[in-house]
N, CA, C and O atoms as a DFTB+ gen file, in Angstrom:
640 C
 N C O
     1  1       0.853      -1.178       0.000
     2  2       0.000       0.000       0.000
     3  2       0.888       1.226       0.000
     4  3       1.819       1.310       0.802
     5  1       0.629       2.163      -0.865
     6  2       1.420       3.389      -0.888
     7  2       0.702       4.478      -0.129
     8  3      -0.505       4.405       0.105
     9  1       1.460       5.489       0.253
    10  2       0.865       6.614       0.978
    11  2       0.558       7.716      -0.015
    12  3       1.391       8.594      -0.243
    13  1      -0.587       7.684      -0.591
    14  2      -0.994       8.736      -1.504
    15  2      -1.430       9.940      -0.696
    16  3      -1.772       9.827       0.481
    17  1      -1.415      11.062      -1.327
    18  2      -1.936      12.246      -0.646
    19  2      -3.405      12.024      -0.388
    20  3      -4.135      11.516      -1.238
    21  1      -3.824      12.410       0.790
    22  2      -5.231      12.230       1.150
    23  2      -6.093      13.237       0.426
    24  3      -5.613      14.276      -0.027
    25  1      -7.351      12.924       0.323
    26  2      -8.266      13.855      -0.300
    27  2      -8.563      15.004       0.646
    28  3      -8.155      15.004       1.807
    29  1      -9.278      15.973       0.122
    30  2      -9.500      17.203       0.877
    31  2     -10.256      16.983       2.177
    32  3     -11.078      16.075       2.299
    33  1      -9.955      17.841       3.141
    34  2     -10.601      17.810       4.450
    35  2     -12.027      18.281       4.335
    36  3     -12.443      18.849       3.326
    37  1     -12.761      18.030       5.393
    38  2     -14.124      18.513       5.473
    39  2     -14.174      19.906       6.073
    40  3     -15.241      20.516       6.139
    41  1     -13.031      20.414       6.511
    42  2     -13.006      21.745       7.091
    43  2     -11.954      22.577       6.384
    44  3     -11.070      22.043       5.714
    45  1     -12.054      23.897       6.538
    46  2     -11.081      24.787       5.908
    47  2      -9.732      24.623       6.586
    48  3      -9.665      24.482       7.807
    49  1      -8.650      24.638       5.803
    50  2      -7.333      24.495       6.402
    51  2      -6.983      25.695       7.258
    52  3      -7.414      26.816       6.988
    53  1      -6.204      25.447       8.283
    54  2      -5.730      26.525       9.132
    55  2      -4.396      26.993       8.579
    56  3      -3.485      26.184       8.406
    57  1      -4.263      28.281       8.298
    58  2      -2.979      28.741       7.797
    59  2      -1.916      28.579       8.883
    60  3      -2.070      29.088       9.993
    61  1      -0.862      27.883       8.561
    62  2       0.199      27.676       9.530
    63  2       1.414      28.435       9.031
    64  3       2.325      27.861       8.434
    65  1       1.411      29.742       9.288
    66  2       2.550      30.559       8.942
    67  2       3.611      30.436      10.015
    68  3       3.419      29.767      11.031
    69  1       4.723      31.085       9.776
    70  2       5.818      30.996      10.729
    71  2       5.425      31.536      12.099
    72  3       5.820      30.965      13.115
    73  1       4.655      32.623      12.153
    74  2       4.252      33.172      13.449
    75  2       3.372      32.184      14.213
    76  3       3.525      32.015      15.423
    77  1       2.456      31.538      13.504
    78  2       1.605      30.531      14.149
    79  2       2.463      29.374      14.665
    80  3       2.266      28.891      15.779
    81  1       3.415      28.940      13.839
    82  2       4.307      27.847      14.243
    83  2       5.116      28.238      15.483
    84  3       5.285      27.432      16.398
    85  1       5.609      29.467      15.510
    86  2       6.379      29.933      16.676
    87  2       5.512      29.943      17.934
    88  3       5.954      29.510      18.998
    89  1       4.279      30.435      17.813
    90  2       3.362      30.444      18.968
    91  2       3.057      29.029      19.432
    92  3       3.019      28.751      20.631
    93  1       2.841      28.136      18.469
    94  2       2.534      26.739      18.776
    95  2       3.689      26.093      19.539
    96  3       3.469      25.438      20.558
    97  1       4.907      26.271      19.059
    98  2       6.074      25.695      19.733
    99  2       6.232      26.272      21.132
   100  3       6.419      25.530      22.096
   101  1       6.158      27.594      21.246
   102  2       6.334      28.239      22.563
   103  2       5.248      27.800      23.537
   104  3       5.524      27.606      24.721
   105  1       4.006      27.639      23.051
   106  2       2.905      27.238      23.944
   107  2       3.102      25.817      24.470
   108  3       2.497      25.437      25.473
   109  1       3.938      25.037      23.804
   110  2       4.259      23.684      24.254
   111  2       5.625      23.617      24.921
   112  3       6.149      22.531      25.168
   113  1       6.204      24.788      25.215
   114  2       7.480      24.841      25.929
   115  2       8.687      24.453      25.096
   116  3       9.711      24.037      25.639
   117  1       8.574      24.588      23.769
   118  2       9.680      24.216      22.891
   119  2      10.356      25.446      22.283
   120  3       9.720      26.472      22.042
   121  1      11.663      25.313      22.042
   122  2      12.398      26.368      21.343
   123  2      12.013      26.358      19.868
   124  3      11.635      25.322      19.323
   125  1      12.113      27.507      19.237
   126  2      11.782      27.644      17.819
   127  2      13.039      27.401      16.977
   128  3      13.703      28.349      16.558
   129  1      13.361      26.132      16.733
   130  2      14.530      25.802      15.925
   131  2      14.135      25.753      14.449
   132  3      12.960      25.585      14.120
   133  1      15.108      25.898      13.576
   134  2      14.840      25.872      12.134
   135  2      14.182      24.563      11.690
   136  3      13.211      24.608      10.935
   137  1      14.677      23.393      12.133
   138  2      13.999      22.155      11.701
   139  2      12.549      22.067      12.180
   140  3      11.686      21.612      11.430
   141  1      12.270      22.487      13.394
   142  2      10.885      22.431      13.906
   143  2       9.978      23.344      13.101
   144  3       8.873      22.955      12.725
   145  1      10.446      24.562      12.835
   146  2       9.645      25.503      12.053
   147  2       9.428      24.973      10.638
   148  3       8.340      25.124      10.081
   149  1      10.453      24.354      10.054
   150  2      10.345      23.823       8.698
   151  2       9.347      22.666       8.634
   152  3       8.525      22.610       7.719
   153  1       9.412      21.746       9.596
   154  2       8.487      20.603       9.627
   155  2       7.054      21.100       9.801
   156  3       6.154      20.629       9.104
   157  1       6.826      22.035      10.710
   158  2       5.472      22.566      10.909
   159  2       4.979      23.290       9.664
   160  3       3.792      23.238       9.343
   161  1       5.883      23.964       8.964
   162  2       5.512      24.655       7.736
   163  2       5.036      23.658       6.673
   164  3       4.019      23.885       6.018
   165  1       5.771      22.560       6.507
   166  2       5.380      21.526       5.537
   167  2       4.022      20.942       5.905
   168  3       3.152      20.809       5.044
   169  1       3.833      20.593       7.173
   170  2       2.554      20.007       7.588
   171  2       1.417      21.011       7.476
   172  3       0.281      20.633       7.190
   173  1       1.712      22.283       7.699
   174  2       0.694      23.320       7.542
   175  2       0.262      23.469       6.091
   176  3      -0.925      23.609       5.798
   177  1       1.241      23.437       5.180
   178  2       0.934      23.559       3.749
   179  2       0.197      22.329       3.232
   180  3      -0.569      22.421       2.273
   181  1       0.423      21.187       3.858
   182  2      -0.191      19.946       3.374
   183  2      -1.493      19.636       4.108
   184  3      -2.041      18.544       3.963
   185  1      -1.978      20.566       4.876
   186  2      -3.171      20.319       5.705
   187  2      -4.337      19.771       4.888
   188  3      -5.098      18.932       5.370
   189  1      -4.473      20.245       3.657
   190  2      -5.554      19.756       2.804
   191  2      -5.324      18.333       2.328
   192  3      -6.235      17.700       1.795
   193  1      -4.110      17.825       2.518
   194  2      -3.770      16.509       1.989
   195  2      -3.516      15.488       3.085
   196  3      -2.917      14.444       2.827
   197  1      -3.954      15.765       4.285
   198  2      -3.840      14.793       5.362
   199  2      -2.465      14.726       5.988
   200  3      -1.665      15.654       5.873
   201  1      -2.205      13.630       6.642
   202  2      -0.959      13.422       7.358
   203  2       0.149      13.003       6.404
   204  3      -0.113      12.508       5.308
   205  1       1.388      13.208       6.835
   206  2       2.538      12.838       6.022
   207  2       3.469      11.922       6.805
   208  3       3.542      11.989       8.032
   209  1       4.176      11.069       6.077
   210  2       5.204      10.233       6.694
   211  2       6.474      11.067       6.838
   212  3       6.580      12.146       6.253
   213  1       7.434      10.573       7.611
   214  2       8.720      11.270       7.764
   215  2       9.381      11.438       6.398
   216  3       9.929      12.498       6.097
   217  1       9.329      10.395       5.572
   218  2       9.944      10.478       4.237
   219  2       9.264      11.548       3.380
   220  3       9.940      12.283       2.660
   221  1       7.940      11.641       3.452
   222  2       7.224      12.667       2.685
   223  2       7.558      14.067       3.177
   224  3       7.693      14.992       2.376
   225  1       7.694      14.229       4.493
   226  2       8.082      15.533       5.049
   227  2       9.467      15.910       4.541
   228  3       9.689      17.041       4.108
   229  1      10.395      14.963       4.594
   230  2      11.764      15.221       4.146
   231  2      11.794      15.547       2.651
   232  3      12.516      16.454       2.238
   233  1      11.031      14.832       1.845
   234  2      10.972      15.109       0.404
   235  2      10.441      16.507       0.132
   236  3      10.952      17.216      -0.735
   237  1       9.418      16.901       0.874
   238  2       8.844      18.237       0.705
   239  2       9.846      19.313       1.106
   240  3       9.956      20.343       0.442
   241  1      10.574      19.071       2.192
   242  2      11.591      20.034       2.623
   243  2      12.687      20.169       1.571
   244  3      13.114      21.279       1.255
   245  1      13.136      19.056       1.034
   246  2      14.172      19.075       0.000
   247  2      13.673      19.814      -1.239
   248  3      14.412      20.593      -1.842
   249  1      12.415      19.569      -1.619
   250  2      11.834      20.210      -2.798
   251  2      11.716      21.725      -2.635
   252  3      11.703      22.460      -3.622
   253  1      11.632      22.184      -1.395
   254  2      11.515      23.631      -1.151
   255  2      12.849      24.249      -0.749
   256  3      12.892      25.362      -0.224
   257  1      13.943      23.518      -0.998
   258  2      15.264      24.094      -0.801
   259  2      15.890      23.911       0.563
   260  3      16.951      24.478       0.823
   261  1      15.277      23.143       1.445
   262  2      15.859      22.881       2.762
   263  2      16.761      21.658       2.673
   264  3      16.348      20.609       2.179
   265  1      17.969      21.794       3.143
   266  2      18.903      20.658       3.133
   267  2      18.824      19.966       4.493
   268  3      19.626      20.234       5.388
   269  1      17.841      19.071       4.632
   270  2      17.600      18.386       5.894
   271  2      17.607      16.882       5.630
   272  3      16.919      16.397       4.732
   273  1      18.391      16.148       6.422
   274  2      18.430      14.700       6.224
   275  2      17.284      14.020       6.967
   276  3      16.643      14.609       7.837
   277  1      17.049      12.771       6.601
   278  2      15.931      11.998       7.147
   279  2      16.029      11.840       8.663
   280  3      15.016      11.892       9.359
   281  1      17.245      11.648       9.176
   282  2      17.441      11.483      10.624
   283  2      17.001      12.735      11.377
   284  3      16.359      12.639      12.422
   285  1      17.346      13.907      10.848
   286  2      16.951      15.164      11.489
   287  2      15.434      15.309      11.496
   288  3      14.851      15.721      12.498
   289  1      14.795      14.969      10.376
   290  2      13.330      15.055      10.302
   291  2      12.713      14.089      11.309
   292  3      11.766      14.447      12.010
   293  1      13.239      12.875      11.386
   294  2      12.705      11.881      12.329
   295  2      12.829      12.374      13.770
   296  3      11.872      12.288      14.540
   297  1      13.999      12.888      14.134
   298  2      14.197      13.410      15.498
   299  2      13.261      14.587      15.780
   300  3      12.689      14.686      16.865
   301  1      13.111      15.468      14.804
   302  2      12.244      16.637      14.970
   303  2      10.797      16.205      15.165
   304  3      10.117      16.691      16.069
   305  1      10.329      15.299      14.326
   306  2       8.953      14.797      14.426
   307  2       8.748      14.102      15.773
   308  3       7.715      14.293      16.414
   309  1       9.718      13.303      16.203
   310  2       9.613      12.612      17.492
   311  2       9.483      13.598      18.644
   312  3       8.671      13.401      19.548
   313  1      10.284      14.659      18.612
   314  2      10.198      15.699      19.647
   315  2       8.831      16.361      19.640
   316  3       8.251      16.602      20.699
   317  1       8.308      16.660      18.447
   318  2       7.005      17.321      18.331
   319  2       5.864      16.399      18.777
   320  3       4.859      16.869      19.310
   321  1       6.016      15.092      18.560
   322  2       5.006      14.132      19.037
   323  2       5.056      14.056      20.564
   324  3       4.014      14.079      21.219
   325  1       6.263      13.966      21.133
   326  2       6.409      13.896      22.597
   327  2       5.811      15.125      23.269
   328  3       5.278      15.033      24.374
   329  1       5.899      16.287      22.599
   330  2       5.368      17.534      23.163
   331  2       3.892      17.733      22.833
   332  3       3.309      18.744      23.222
   333  1       3.278      16.786      22.120
   334  2       1.870      16.851      21.731
   335  2       1.565      17.984      20.748
   336  3       0.441      18.485      20.699
   337  1       2.559      18.380      19.975
   338  2       2.341      19.343      18.890
   339  2       1.832      18.582      17.669
   340  3       0.985      19.070      16.921
   341  1       2.370      17.371      17.484
   342  2       1.932      16.470      16.414
   343  2       1.459      15.170      17.047
   344  3       1.777      14.872      18.198
   345  1       0.699      14.406      16.285
   346  2       0.385      13.047      16.719
   347  2       0.759      12.072      15.612
   348  3       0.804      12.415      14.431
   349  1       1.020      10.862      16.036
   350  2       1.369       9.795      15.101
   351  2       0.132       8.961      14.829
   352  3      -0.608       8.615      15.750
   353  1      -0.087       8.643      13.577
   354  2      -1.187       7.783      13.182
   355  2      -0.584       6.563      12.508
   356  3       0.035       6.673      11.449
   357  1      -0.762       5.406      13.119
   358  2      -0.233       4.164      12.564
   359  2      -1.331       3.534      11.718
   360  3      -2.360       3.095      12.233
   361  1      -1.093       3.498      10.417
   362  2      -2.082       2.942       9.487
   363  2      -2.040       1.423       9.550
   364  3      -3.071       0.767       9.695
   365  1      -0.869       0.888       9.442
   366  2      -0.642      -0.527       9.676
   367  2       0.733      -0.591      10.326
   368  3       1.339       0.449      10.583
   369  1       1.223      -1.761      10.588
   370  2       2.491      -1.852      11.320
   371  2       3.676      -1.287      10.544
   372  3       4.754      -1.128      11.116
   373  1       3.507      -0.978       9.256
   374  2       4.616      -0.494       8.442
   375  2       4.597       1.005       8.197
   376  3       5.644       1.585       7.907
   377  1       3.452       1.646       8.303
   378  2       3.346       3.049       7.902
   379  2       2.838       3.908       9.062
   380  3       1.756       3.675       9.602
   381  1       3.641       4.901       9.429
   382  2       3.227       5.874      10.434
   383  2       3.253       7.241       9.776
   384  3       4.234       7.609       9.130
   385  1       2.178       7.989       9.940
   386  2       2.135       9.349       9.404
   387  2       1.863      10.305      10.556
   388  3       1.462       9.896      11.646
   389  1       2.089      11.575      10.292
   390  2       2.038      12.578      11.352
   391  2       1.187      13.763      10.932
   392  3       1.157      14.149       9.764
   393  1       0.498      14.330      11.911
   394  2      -0.323      15.500      11.662
   395  2      -0.417      16.353      12.904
   396  3      -0.141      15.888      14.010
   397  1      -0.806      17.604      12.723
   398  2      -0.925      18.538      13.849
   399  2      -2.062      18.157      14.793
   400  3      -3.036      17.519      14.391
   401  1      -1.919      18.558      16.046
   402  2      -2.946      18.288      17.056
   403  2      -3.773      19.531      17.375
   404  3      -4.620      19.492      18.267
   405  1      -3.539      20.632      16.661
   406  2      -4.170      21.902      17.041
   407  2      -5.669      21.949      16.783
   408  3      -6.366      22.739      17.419
   409  1      -6.186      21.137      15.877
   410  2      -7.629      21.070      15.624
   411  2      -8.077      19.637      15.925
   412  3      -7.638      18.705      15.251
   413  1      -8.948      19.445      16.932
   414  2      -9.388      18.082      17.268
   415  2     -10.043      17.409      16.061
   416  3     -10.921      17.984      15.417
   417  1      -9.606      16.184      15.765
   418  2     -10.135      15.480      14.605
   419  2      -9.970      13.972      14.754
   420  3      -9.226      13.481      15.604
   421  1     -10.683      13.267      13.905
   422  2     -10.574      11.826      13.777
   423  2     -10.040      11.558      12.369
   424  3      -9.745      12.500      11.632
   425  1      -9.915      10.299      11.992
   426  2      -9.319       9.977      10.703
   427  2     -10.167       9.010       9.911
   428  3     -10.737       8.067      10.460
   429  1     -10.245       9.253       8.604
   430  2     -10.828       8.306       7.661
   431  2      -9.673       7.848       6.767
   432  3      -8.979       8.669       6.167
   433  1      -9.478       6.541       6.687
   434  2      -8.356       5.971       5.936
   435  2      -8.899       5.136       4.786
   436  3      -9.752       4.270       4.983
   437  1      -8.396       5.404       3.577
   438  2      -8.825       4.646       2.413
   439  2      -8.150       3.279       2.422
   440  3      -6.927       3.174       2.515
   441  1      -8.963       2.245       2.323
   442  2      -8.436       0.880       2.355
   443  2      -7.800       0.480       1.026
   444  3      -7.125      -0.547       0.949
   445  1      -8.007       1.272      -0.009
   446  2      -7.419       0.950      -1.306
   447  2      -6.101       1.694      -1.528
   448  3      -5.088       1.062      -1.828
   449  1      -6.091       3.031      -1.387
   450  2      -4.886       3.806      -1.734
   451  2      -4.120       4.316      -0.523
   452  3      -2.997       4.800      -0.666
   453  1      -4.709       4.216       0.673
   454  2      -4.020       4.673       1.872
   455  2      -4.200       6.151       2.183
   456  3      -3.601       6.657       3.132
   457  1      -5.012       6.850       1.404
   458  2      -5.257       8.270       1.657
   459  2      -5.852       8.451       3.051
   460  3      -6.610       7.606       3.529
   461  1      -5.502       9.557       3.692
   462  2      -6.007       9.858       5.029
   463  2      -6.734      11.193       4.973
   464  3      -6.212      12.177       4.449
   465  1      -7.926      11.214       5.510
   466  2      -8.713      12.437       5.563
   467  2      -9.035      12.730       7.022
   468  3      -9.482      11.846       7.753
   469  1      -8.809      13.963       7.445
   470  2      -9.183      14.350       8.800
   471  2     -10.674      14.645       8.834
   472  3     -11.214      15.305       7.946
   473  1     -11.328      14.147       9.872
   474  2     -12.754      14.394      10.086
   475  2     -12.869      15.218      11.361
   476  3     -12.513      14.731      12.434
   477  1     -13.361      16.464      11.272
   478  2     -13.477      17.288      12.482
   479  2     -14.227      16.544      13.583
   480  3     -15.237      15.888      13.327
   481  1     -13.726      16.652      14.802
   482  2     -14.293      15.868      15.902
   483  2     -15.770      16.152      16.134
   484  3     -16.505      15.260      16.557
   485  1     -16.221      17.376      15.866
   486  2     -17.634      17.675      16.110
   487  2     -18.554      16.869      15.195
   488  3     -19.738      16.720      15.497
   489  1     -18.037      16.346      14.085
   490  2     -18.856      15.534      13.184
   491  2     -19.085      14.130      13.723
   492  3     -19.989      13.429      13.268
   493  1     -18.268      13.713      14.695
   494  2     -18.394      12.345      15.216
   495  2     -18.669      12.316      16.729
   496  3     -18.394      11.315      17.389
   497  1     -19.201      13.392      17.264
   498  2     -19.501      13.445      18.695
   499  2     -20.458      12.337      19.111
   500  3     -20.237      11.671      20.122
   501  1     -21.519      12.139      18.337
   502  2     -22.503      11.097      18.666
   503  2     -21.873       9.708      18.553
   504  3     -22.159       8.830      19.367
   505  1     -21.020       9.506      17.552
   506  2     -20.370       8.198      17.380
   507  2     -19.454       7.897      18.562
   508  3     -19.391       6.758      19.024
   509  1     -18.750       8.906      19.050
   510  2     -17.866       8.714      20.199
   511  2     -18.693       8.391      21.445
   512  3     -18.297       7.550      22.251
   513  1     -19.830       9.050      21.602
   514  2     -20.710       8.765      22.739
   515  2     -21.215       7.323      22.659
   516  3     -21.268       6.626      23.672
   517  1     -21.583       6.880      21.467
   518  2     -22.030       5.492      21.279
   519  2     -20.897       4.507      21.542
   520  3     -21.126       3.425      22.082
   521  1     -19.672       4.880      21.161
   522  2     -18.514       4.016      21.411
   523  2     -18.284       3.862      22.914
   524  3     -17.939       2.778      23.383
   525  1     -18.473       4.944      23.667
   526  2     -18.353       4.864      25.131
   527  2     -19.381       3.887      25.689
   528  3     -19.056       3.016      26.496
   529  1     -20.630       4.046      25.248
   530  2     -21.715       3.201      25.736
   531  2     -21.490       1.743      25.354
   532  3     -21.609       0.850      26.192
   533  1     -21.170       1.510      24.101
   534  2     -21.018       0.147      23.611
   535  2     -19.785      -0.578      24.129
   536  3     -19.806      -1.798      24.294
   537  1     -18.713       0.163      24.387
   538  2     -17.467      -0.481      24.815
   539  2     -17.310      -0.522      26.328
   540  3     -16.522      -1.305      26.857
   541  1     -18.073       0.336      27.028
   542  2     -17.938       0.500      28.476
   543  2     -16.560       1.038      28.859
   544  3     -16.125       0.895      30.002
   545  1     -15.875       1.660      27.890
   546  2     -14.585       2.293      28.143
   547  2     -14.808       3.743      28.515
   548  3     -15.778       4.362      28.077
   549  1     -13.918       4.284      29.319
   550  2     -13.924       5.712      29.612
   551  2     -13.096       6.377      28.517
   552  3     -11.871       6.438      28.618
   553  1     -13.751       6.869      27.484
   554  2     -13.068       7.475      26.347
   555  2     -13.135       8.992      26.463
   556  3     -14.227       9.552      26.555
   557  1     -11.982       9.671      26.460
   558  2     -11.997      11.132      26.521
   559  2     -12.473      11.719      25.195
   560  3     -12.491      11.027      24.177
   561  1     -12.854      12.977      25.209
   562  2     -13.286      13.645      23.982
   563  2     -12.179      13.662      22.936
   564  3     -12.448      13.795      21.742
   565  1     -10.939      13.528      23.384
   566  2      -9.798      13.529      22.461
   567  2      -9.486      12.134      21.931
   568  3      -8.526      11.959      21.180
   569  1     -10.286      11.139      22.313
   570  2     -10.068       9.772      21.813
   571  2     -10.131       9.795      20.294
   572  3     -11.014      10.432      19.719
   573  1      -9.218       9.117      19.651
   574  2      -9.172       9.135      18.197
   575  2      -9.936       7.975      17.587
   576  3      -9.678       6.814      17.906
   577  1     -10.863       8.288      16.721
   578  2     -11.569       7.265      15.967
   579  2     -10.920       7.175      14.591
   580  3     -10.615       8.199      13.979
   581  1     -10.710       5.974      14.109
   582  2     -10.178       5.777      12.766
   583  2     -11.197       4.979      11.973
   584  3     -11.528       3.846      12.319
   585  1     -11.686       5.587      10.909
   586  2     -12.684       4.979      10.046
   587  2     -11.986       4.431       8.800
   588  3     -11.090       5.080       8.259
   589  1     -12.380       3.269       8.351
   590  2     -11.772       2.653       7.165
   591  2     -12.834       2.508       6.086
   592  3     -13.950       2.064       6.356
   593  1     -12.482       2.884       4.865
   594  2     -13.407       2.788       3.738
   595  2     -12.728       3.280       2.481
   596  3     -11.499       3.324       2.425
   597  1     -13.499       3.655       1.467
   598  2     -12.950       4.137       0.204
   599  2     -13.052       5.653       0.121
   600  3     -14.106       6.229       0.389
   601  1     -11.950       6.293      -0.253
   602  2     -11.939       7.743      -0.437
   603  2     -12.743       8.091      -1.697
   604  3     -13.051       7.199      -2.488
   605  1     -13.086       9.368      -1.897
   606  2     -13.877       9.738      -3.082
   607  2     -13.239       9.305      -4.407
   608  3     -13.950       8.856      -5.305
   609  1     -11.925       9.428      -4.546
   610  2     -11.266       9.040      -5.805
   611  2     -11.403       7.539      -6.053
   612  3     -11.692       7.116      -7.173
   613  1     -11.197       6.740      -5.015
   614  2     -11.319       5.285      -5.182
   615  2     -12.776       4.864      -5.384
   616  3     -13.038       3.865      -6.053
   617  1     -13.726       5.610      -4.815
   618  2     -15.132       5.326      -5.060
   619  2     -15.445       5.534      -6.532
   620  3     -16.153       4.731      -7.140
   621  1     -14.915       6.617      -7.109
   622  2     -15.142       6.896      -8.540
   623  2     -14.518       5.801      -9.394
   624  3     -15.127       5.340     -10.360
   625  1     -13.300       5.382      -9.040
   626  2     -12.634       4.321      -9.788
   627  2     -13.441       3.035      -9.745
   628  3     -13.525       2.317     -10.742
   629  1     -14.039       2.741      -8.585
   630  2     -14.817       1.515      -8.414
   631  2     -16.105       1.533      -9.250
   632  3     -16.605       0.485      -9.658
   633  1     -16.634       2.746      -9.499
   634  2     -17.872       2.878     -10.262
   635  2     -17.643       2.684     -11.766
   636  3     -18.578       2.366     -12.501
   637  1     -16.418       2.874     -12.215
   638  2     -16.135       2.791     -13.652
   639  2     -15.567       1.460     -14.049
   640  3     -15.277       1.238     -15.225
C-alpha cells in the first residue's frame, strides 16, 4: 500500500505561517529551531492533503530548498510528538504518518490507496458517545476514531 496524498478535508485548512508555528512551539514549551519551524511549515501547507510520513516531510523540505536529512526530520517529528504538537497515526504496522494536534479530529483511511482524511471531531460526537456506551470504556473527547473505507477518488474508480 502506498501513501498517496489524502483527499480534501471537510473543514477549511488553518494557515500555519511561521508566526503561528512559533506560537505553537512556545505554547508547548519548545524552542523555535529551524527544523521544527520547517516541519510545521510543511505540515501546515499539506493540511488539505492529510498526514505525512517522515519520508514525505523530508521530500517536501528538500523540494523547497531545505537541506535536511531523514534522521533530522525523524528526530524533529519525534520531539514534536512527545510535546503533543503532532500526533502519530499508525495505518498498519509499516506506515506511520504525522499530523498537527491543534484542531481536534478523527481519521478516515482509504483501504485501497491509503489516503487519510481528517474528520473534524464535532462531526463524530454522537459516534464517540455510542462508542463509550457500547465499549464501556472511559473514552476522553480527544479519543481518536479511525474509520476505514474508500476515499472519493477510489469510489469513482470503483464505479467505472
